[in-house]
N, C-alpha and C positions, 0 to 999 in steps of 0.2 A: 661230400659236402652237400650235394643236392638232397641227400636224405635228411640232413639237419634242417633244411629250410622250412619244411612244413611245421616242424615242432617248434622252431624258433619263433615263428609268428604266433604260435598258440600259447607261448609262455605268458604267464600273468593273467590268462583268461580263466574263467570259472566254468566248470561243466554245466550243461543245461540242467535246470532244476527238474526234478521228477515231480509227478503229480502230488505226492505227499508233501514235499517241501514247498511247492507253489501254493498249496492251500493254507499251510500254516503261516506263510509270510504275508498273506493278504490281510489288510487291516479289517477289523470288525466293522460291520455296517453301523452308521451312526444311529443312536437311539432316537433322537429327535433333534430338530434344529435348535431349540432353546438350550439344550445341554451342550451342543457343539459351540454355540456362541459364548456360553459361560466359560468355556475353556480358553477362548481367545483373549488376548489382552485388549482392554478397552482403549479406544482411541478418542481422545477429547481434543477438539480443535479450538474450542472456546471455553474459557478465556485463554488467551495466549500466555505463555510463561513470561516471567520477568525478563529473562534473557532475550526473548523475542521482542518485547516492548522496548528494551534498551537498544536493540539493533535498529528498530524503527526510529528512535530518537537520533541515533548516530547518523542514519541515512538522511533524515530531515536536516540535521546540522550541515551535512555535506552539501545538500541541495541549496541551502540558504547562504552558506559562507564560501563555498568553492565555486569555480566556474561551472555553471550549468545553464540550461535553457532558461530556467526561472530567474536565476541571478543575473543573467545577461539582459533579460528583458526588464526586470523590475529593480535591479541593483542588488549587490551582495551585502550581507550583514557582517559586521565584525564577529569573530568567533564567539566571544562571551555572550553577546546579544543573541546570536543564532542558537546557542545552547539553551538559554532561558526560553526563547520562543519555541524551540523544538520540543522541549519538555512540556510546555503549556499546550501546544497543539496536540501532542500525543495524549496527554491526560484528558483533555476535553473530548477528543475523538473516542477514547476508551470509555469515558463516562456516557457519552451519547449512545454508543453501540451497546453498552451494558444495559442502559435504560430500555432500549428497544428489544433486548433479548429477554426470554423467559429466565427464570432463576437458573436453570441449567438446561441447555438445549437437549431436547429429547432424542435427537438423532444426529448423525454425522452431517446430514444435509442441512439441518437447522443450524448447526455450528458453523458450517461453511457460509451460510447466508449472513450470519452475524459477523463473521470475519470479513466478508465482502463489504458489509456496511461500515465496519471499522476502517477498512482501507479507503473507502470513498470519503469518509469523514476526515481522515488525515489529509487526503489530497485536497479536499475542498477548503479545509481550514488553512492549509499551507498556502494555497493560492489567494485566499482572502487576506491573509497576513501580508503576503508580498504586495498585493495591490494596495492595501491600506497604507503600508509603509511608503510605497512609491508615491502615492497621492499626497501624503503628509510631507514628503521631502521635496515635492515639485513646487515651484514658485506658484503663487496664487495667480490665476488668470486676471487680466485687467477687468475691473468692475465696470459695468455700464455707467455712463455719466448720469448723474442725477439731473433733475430739471434745472436746478440753479446753475450747476456747472455747464450745462448745455447752453443756457442763456448767456452766461458769462463768456463762453468761448465764441458765441455768435456775435457778441457785441464788439469783440476785438477783431473779428474777421472782416475783411473788406466786403462792402455791400455788393451784391451782384449787379452787373451792368444792366441798365434798362433795355428792354427789347425794343427795337425799332420797328415801326409798322409801315 
């Protein structure tokens, strides 16, 4: 049995390649960088797919309608209203980011910058919406008394006691 141990561990392994097989298995050197990049699939980060944009809308709806930091601070929206508002926020942010982008970002880095601008626009518009809605729902602060109201209230108020000297 001791004789079988060395061969048992070697089962399933391949013999070491000879010089001839090692040379033939090596990939050919790349002709140039441009031809190598042409073979790779292109990665486009901007504009986002419709699926990604829909996911952004769903996430904004959750933030507006479900318990979140934003909805706790500024109040939650009913689901139908949150859906309409989220779609508007995303569309406006997409348009703003698209306007700031060139027709088609030249590089991946340019696409990332536009995507970051889109993300910031969504966040800014979401916060603006929540603040505006909270301000509209809050009761109006008491207005300062006009001059007439001030005089009228002082006429009904008791006169101050004269100071004794």
